[in-house]
C-alpha positions, 0 to 999 in steps of 0.5 A: 484557526489551526488545522491538523492533518493526519498522514496514514502510516499504512494501508490495507489492500481494500483502501488502495483502489480509492486512494490511488484510482487503480483497481482491486484486481491490479493491487491483488496482482501486484501483491501476488507477484510480490512487486510491492512489500507487504507486512502481516499485522495479525490477520491483516495484510498492510502496505506501509505508506513509504512502500506505496509511494516508492512503488507509485514512483516506479521503484518496486520494493518486493516481498513480504516481511 
């Protein structure tokens, strides 16, 4: 049996609480204080999976590009 696993490339802000166990208020504050790098794709604000992992490992990337 072959199982396919898909890894997310980016996350929308509203997905982060369920994925990390941290509150939406926490994520809004982190984004507002630019402690994690965000990107604007159309009208959506997204966080790359690599940036999320760095942030969760204690490395703040900061800013919006």
